[in-house]
C-alpha positions as CSV (number, residue, x, y, z in Angstrom):
1,M,-13.5,26.6,11.8
2,P,-16.0,24.8,14.1
3,G,-16.3,26.0,17.6
4,C,-18.6,27.1,20.4
5,A,-19.2,30.2,22.5
6,F,-16.1,32.1,23.6
7,S,-15.3,34.9,26.0
8,H,-12.2,36.4,27.5
9,F,-11.3,37.7,30.9
10,R,-8.3,38.5,33.0
11,G,-7.7,35.9,35.7
12,N,-5.7,33.0,37.0
13,I,-6.3,29.7,38.8
14,G,-7.4,30.3,42.4
15,M,-5.9,28.6,45.5
16,N,-8.8,26.2,45.7
17,G,-8.5,25.1,42.1
18,D,-11.5,27.0,40.9
19,F,-11.3,28.5,37.4
20,T,-13.6,31.5,37.6
21,P,-13.0,35.1,36.7
22,D,-14.3,36.2,40.1
23,A,-11.7,34.1,42.0
24,L,-8.9,35.2,39.8
25,A,-7.6,38.6,39.5
26,G,-4.3,40.2,40.3
27,A,-1.4,38.2,38.8
28,V,-2.7,38.1,35.3
29,I,-3.9,41.7,35.3
30,E,-0.5,42.8,36.4
31,R,1.1,40.9,33.5
32,E,-1.7,42.2,31.1
33,E,-2.5,38.7,29.9
34,H,-5.8,37.5,28.7
35,L,-7.3,34.1,29.3
36,V,-9.5,33.4,26.2
37,T,-12.0,30.8,27.4
38,H,-13.7,28.4,25.1
39,R,-17.0,27.0,26.3
40,L,-17.7,23.6,24.8
41,N,-21.1,23.3,26.5
42,D,-22.8,24.5,29.7
43,S,-20.4,22.7,32.0
44,T,-17.1,22.2,30.2
45,G,-14.5,24.3,28.4
46,F,-10.8,25.3,28.2
47,Y,-8.7,28.4,27.8
48,V,-5.9,29.8,25.7
49,K,-3.6,32.4,27.2
50,A,-3.0,35.5,25.1
51,T,-0.2,37.9,25.8
52,R,-2.0,40.8,24.3
53,K,-5.1,41.8,22.3
54,L,-4.2,43.4,19.0
55,G,-7.6,44.6,17.9
56,D,-11.3,44.5,18.3
57,W,-13.7,45.3,15.4
58,Q,-17.5,45.2,15.1
59,T,-18.5,44.6,11.5
60,R,-22.0,44.5,9.9
61,F,-22.0,40.7,10.6
62,Q,-19.9,39.9,13.6
63,R,-17.3,40.9,16.2
64,L,-13.7,40.2,15.2
65,E,-10.9,40.0,17.8
66,L,-7.2,39.5,17.2
67,F,-4.9,38.1,19.9
68,D,-1.2,37.2,20.2
69,T,-0.7,33.9,22.0
70,P,2.5,32.1,23.1
71,H,1.3,28.6,21.9
72,Y,-0.7,29.2,18.7
73,G,0.7,32.5,17.5
74,R,-1.8,35.0,16.2
75,I,-5.5,34.1,16.7
76,L,-8.5,35.6,15.1
77,R,-11.9,35.1,16.8
78,A,-14.9,35.7,14.6
79,G,-18.5,36.0,15.8
80,G,-17.6,34.6,19.2
81,C,-17.1,31.0,17.9
82,R,-14.9,30.8,14.8
83,L,-11.2,30.6,15.6
84,I,-8.3,30.9,13.2
85,S,-4.7,30.4,14.4
86,E,-1.3,30.7,12.6
87,R,0.1,27.4,13.9
88,E,-2.6,24.8,13.9
89,A,-5.1,25.9,11.2
90,F,-3.7,23.2,8.9
91,V,-5.3,20.4,11.1
92,Y,-8.8,21.6,10.3
93,H,-8.3,22.9,6.8
94,E,-6.5,19.8,5.5
95,N,-9.3,17.6,6.9
96,L,-12.0,19.8,5.6
97,I,-10.7,19.6,2.0
98,H,-8.6,16.6,1.3
99,P,-10.6,13.5,2.3
100,A,-13.4,14.4,-0.2
101,L,-11.3,16.1,-2.9
102,T,-8.6,13.3,-3.0
103,A,-11.4,10.7,-3.3
104,H,-12.7,12.5,-6.4
105,A,-11.1,11.1,-9.6
106,A,-10.6,14.5,-11.3
107,P,-11.9,17.5,-9.5
108,K,-12.2,20.7,-11.5
109,R,-14.4,23.1,-9.6
110,V,-14.6,23.8,-5.8
111,L,-16.9,26.1,-3.9
112,I,-16.0,27.2,-0.4
113,V,-18.6,29.0,1.6
114,G,-17.1,30.8,4.6
115,S,-13.6,29.9,5.7
116,G,-12.6,33.5,4.9
117,A,-9.0,33.1,6.2
118,G,-8.1,31.4,2.9
119,G,-6.7,28.2,4.5
120,A,-9.3,25.9,2.9
121,A,-8.8,27.5,-0.5
122,E,-5.0,27.1,-0.2
123,E,-5.5,23.4,0.5
124,A,-7.9,22.9,-2.4
125,L,-5.6,24.7,-4.8
126,K,-2.9,22.0,-4.2
127,H,-4.9,19.7,-6.5
128,P,-3.5,20.2,-10.1
129,S,-6.7,19.2,-11.9
130,L,-8.6,22.1,-10.4
131,E,-9.6,24.9,-12.9
132,Q,-11.3,27.2,-10.4
133,V,-11.8,27.6,-6.6
134,T,-14.6,29.9,-5.7
135,L,-14.4,31.4,-2.2
136,C,-17.6,33.1,-1.0
137,E,-17.3,35.1,2.3
138,I,-19.8,37.5,3.5
139,D,-17.5,39.7,5.7
140,A,-15.1,41.9,3.9
141,E,-13.3,42.9,7.1
142,L,-12.6,39.3,7.9
143,L,-11.0,38.9,4.5
144,R,-8.9,42.0,5.1
145,L,-7.6,40.9,8.5
146,A,-6.9,37.4,7.2
147,R,-5.0,38.7,4.2
148,E,-3.0,41.1,6.5
149,H,-2.3,38.9,9.5
150,F,-2.5,35.2,8.4
151,A,-0.2,34.8,5.5
152,T,1.0,31.5,7.0
153,V,-2.6,30.2,6.7
154,H,-3.6,31.4,3.2
155,R,-0.1,31.3,1.8
156,G,-0.9,33.7,-1.0
157,A,-4.1,31.9,-2.0
158,F,-6.0,35.2,-2.3
159,D,-3.7,36.1,-5.3
160,H,-3.8,32.7,-7.0
161,P,-5.0,32.9,-10.6
162,K,-7.4,30.0,-10.1
163,L,-9.1,31.7,-7.1
164,R,-12.4,33.5,-7.7
165,L,-13.2,35.6,-4.6
166,L,-16.9,36.6,-4.1
167,L,-18.1,38.9,-1.3
168,G,-21.7,37.9,-0.4
169,D,-24.2,35.4,1.0
170,G,-23.4,31.8,0.2
171,L,-27.0,30.7,0.2
172,K,-27.9,33.5,-2.3
173,L,-25.0,32.3,-4.5
174,L,-26.3,28.7,-4.4
175,R,-29.8,29.9,-5.3
176,E,-28.6,31.8,-8.3
177,T,-25.6,29.8,-9.7
178,H,-25.7,27.6,-12.8
179,Q,-22.3,26.2,-12.1
180,R,-21.7,22.7,-11.0
181,F,-19.0,21.9,-8.4
182,D,-17.1,18.8,-7.6
183,L,-16.8,19.8,-4.0
184,I,-18.7,22.3,-1.9
185,A,-17.2,23.0,1.5
186,L,-19.4,24.7,4.1
187,D,-17.5,26.4,6.9
188,L,-20.1,28.6,8.4
189,G,-19.3,28.9,12.1
190,D,-20.8,27.2,15.1
191,P,-22.3,23.7,14.4
192,A,-24.0,24.0,17.8
193,A,-26.2,26.8,16.5
194,P,-29.8,26.0,15.7
195,A,-30.2,23.7,12.7
196,E,-32.9,26.0,11.3
197,S,-30.2,28.7,10.5
198,T,-26.8,27.8,9.2
199,H,-27.6,24.1,8.2
200,A,-31.1,24.6,7.1
201,V,-32.6,22.0,4.7
202,E,-32.7,24.6,1.9
203,L,-29.0,25.1,2.1
204,L,-28.3,21.4,1.9
205,Q,-30.7,20.9,-0.9
206,R,-29.2,23.8,-2.9
207,C,-25.8,22.3,-2.3
208,R,-27.0,19.0,-3.6
209,Q,-28.4,20.6,-6.7
210,A,-25.2,22.5,-7.4
211,L,-23.0,19.3,-7.4
212,G,-21.6,17.9,-10.5
213,P,-21.5,14.1,-11.2
214,G,-19.7,12.4,-8.3
215,G,-19.5,15.7,-6.4
216,A,-19.7,16.0,-2.6
217,V,-20.5,18.4,0.1
218,V,-18.4,18.6,3.3
219,L,-19.2,20.4,6.5
220,P,-18.6,20.3,10.2
221,I,-21.4,18.7,12.2
222,G,-20.3,19.4,15.8
223,M,-18.5,17.9,18.8
224,P,-19.6,14.3,19.7
225,V,-18.6,14.5,23.3
226,A,-19.5,18.1,24.1
227,R,-22.7,18.3,22.0
228,P,-23.8,14.8,21.0
229,E,-27.4,15.9,20.5
230,R,-26.3,18.4,17.8
231,V,-24.2,15.8,16.0
232,A,-27.1,13.4,16.0
233,E,-29.5,16.0,14.7
234,L,-27.3,17.2,11.9
235,A,-26.4,13.7,10.8
236,Q,-30.1,12.8,10.7
237,R,-30.8,15.9,8.6
238,L,-28.0,15.0,6.2
239,N,-29.2,11.5,5.8
240,G,-32.5,12.9,4.7
241,V,-31.0,14.8,1.8
242,F,-28.0,12.7,0.6
243,R,-27.7,9.0,-0.4
244,I,-24.2,8.7,1.1
245,V,-23.3,10.4,4.3
246,R,-19.8,9.6,5.8
247,P,-19.1,11.3,9.1
248,Y,-15.5,11.4,10.3
249,T,-13.8,12.7,13.4
250,L,-10.5,14.2,14.5
251,Y,-9.1,16.2,17.4
252,V,-8.8,19.9,16.5
253,P,-6.5,21.6,19.1
254,L,-8.1,25.0,19.1
255,C,-11.6,23.5,19.4
256,G,-10.5,21.8,22.6
257,G,-11.9,18.4,21.7
258,Q,-13.0,15.8,19.2
259,C,-14.8,17.4,16.2
260,A,-17.0,15.7,13.6
261,L,-17.4,16.5,10.0
262,A,-19.3,14.7,7.2
263,V,-18.8,14.1,3.5
264,C,-22.2,13.9,1.8
265,S,-22.8,12.8,-1.8
266,D,-25.1,10.7,-4.0
267,K,-22.2,8.8,-5.6
268,L,-18.8,9.5,-3.9
269,D,-17.8,7.4,-1.0
270,P,-14.5,8.5,0.5
271,K,-14.6,5.7,3.1
272,S,-14.2,3.1,0.4
273,F,-10.6,4.1,-0.4
274,T,-7.7,2.3,1.2
275,A,-4.7,4.0,2.6
276,D,-2.6,2.7,-0.3
277,E,-5.0,4.1,-2.8
278,I,-5.0,7.5,-1.1
279,D,-1.2,7.6,-0.9
280,R,-1.0,6.8,-4.6
281,R,-3.3,9.7,-5.5
282,I,-1.3,12.0,-3.2
283,E,1.9,11.0,-5.1
284,Q,0.3,11.2,-8.6
285,R,-1.1,14.7,-7.8
286,R,2.1,15.7,-6.2
287,L,0.3,17.2,-3.3
288,Q,2.8,19.2,-1.3
289,D,3.1,20.5,2.3
290,L,0.6,18.1,3.8
291,R,1.3,18.2,7.6
292,F,-1.6,16.0,8.6
293,Y,-3.2,14.2,5.7
294,N,-2.0,10.9,4.3
295,G,-3.5,7.5,3.4
296,E,-3.4,6.2,7.0
297,T,-5.0,9.4,8.4
298,H,-7.7,9.2,5.7
299,E,-8.6,5.7,6.8
300,G,-8.3,6.7,10.5
301,V,-10.7,9.7,10.5
302,F,-13.4,7.5,9.0
303,A,-13.0,4.8,11.6
304,L,-15.7,5.8,14.1
305,P,-15.8,4.8,17.8
306,N,-19.0,3.0,18.7
307,Y,-20.4,6.0,20.6
308,V,-20.0,8.2,17.5
309,R,-21.4,5.6,15.2
310,D,-24.5,5.3,17.4
311,L,-25.0,9.1,17.1
312,V,-24.6,9.4,13.3
313,S,-26.0,6.1,11.9
314,P,-29.6,6.0,10.6
315,P,-31.8,3.8,13.0
316,R,-32.0,0.9,10.5
317,L,-28.3,0.8,9.9
318,R,-27.6,1.3,13.6
319,L,-29.6,-1.9,14.4
320,Q,-27.6,-3.8,11.8
321,L,-24.3,-2.6,13.2
322,R,-25.3,-3.5,16.8
323,S,-26.5,-6.9,15.7
324,R,-23.1,-7.4,13.9
325,R,-21.2,-6.4,17.1
326,L,-23.2,-8.8,19.2
327,G,-22.8,-11.6,16.7
328,V,-26.5,-11.8,15.8
329,V,-27.3,-13.4,12.5
330,S,-30.5,-12.2,10.9
């Protein structure tokens, strides 16, 4: 799941309204509660109250922390930025998978890189035409904790006969695979991280090469309000690799703000579908247990506010859109 830097401390709101660990001490320490703070950028953030910390593990790849919270149930924090919760994970996972997969006429193969909690795989497996979902996760301990503590997220997807679970590096897999996928979902952590790492050009090009006809790549690209420069940079990078790039936005509760994702393809355009067309496909495919996604939300997430449109549109298209808004005829 997309996110930013996190930390946790024991504290409370001070009498002067300041929210700092130094000003806050006694009351929460006495109740043994944790305030898990989520830093969106250098000057803004939010917190989630946890009643107890259930575990803390350092794996080869990242730190994993498990909390109990009153509002979101159990929360797993991975690498300081990836959060998984029992009660709201569906918001992100449904929107990571269904806008692109529902727009595809007959998807058969899906590759998910990251998203080791199994929620994205569970959503993909709802589509009856799928023959195989490959889930590639590098951290075996994350998989173990997810299987043990987040059954409400993966809903048994790890044991589904159509799931192929691979332990390893997603980029290495993409370099070596000869398979072609109808959807590749990248869920690799913090989209505010340097573009030279997670979202390097090679990764995107390898994804493009591994797509079947009409296939698409979907990935988070950041937070338009908290990190507009990162959203703009990643959108520009994607536009340099794919012919069609369709950013979309939604509010993800545990990210504390508006998040942007993008569907990227050379042929598939999910924005071209109407709400009625999407609802018909949902009915035809008998997609069950959708708590967020429907035809209207499909249209809605692709309806970009002007400030987001200005971030993600290529300069030439941006000029055309601005001229149209101002009533200029070229």
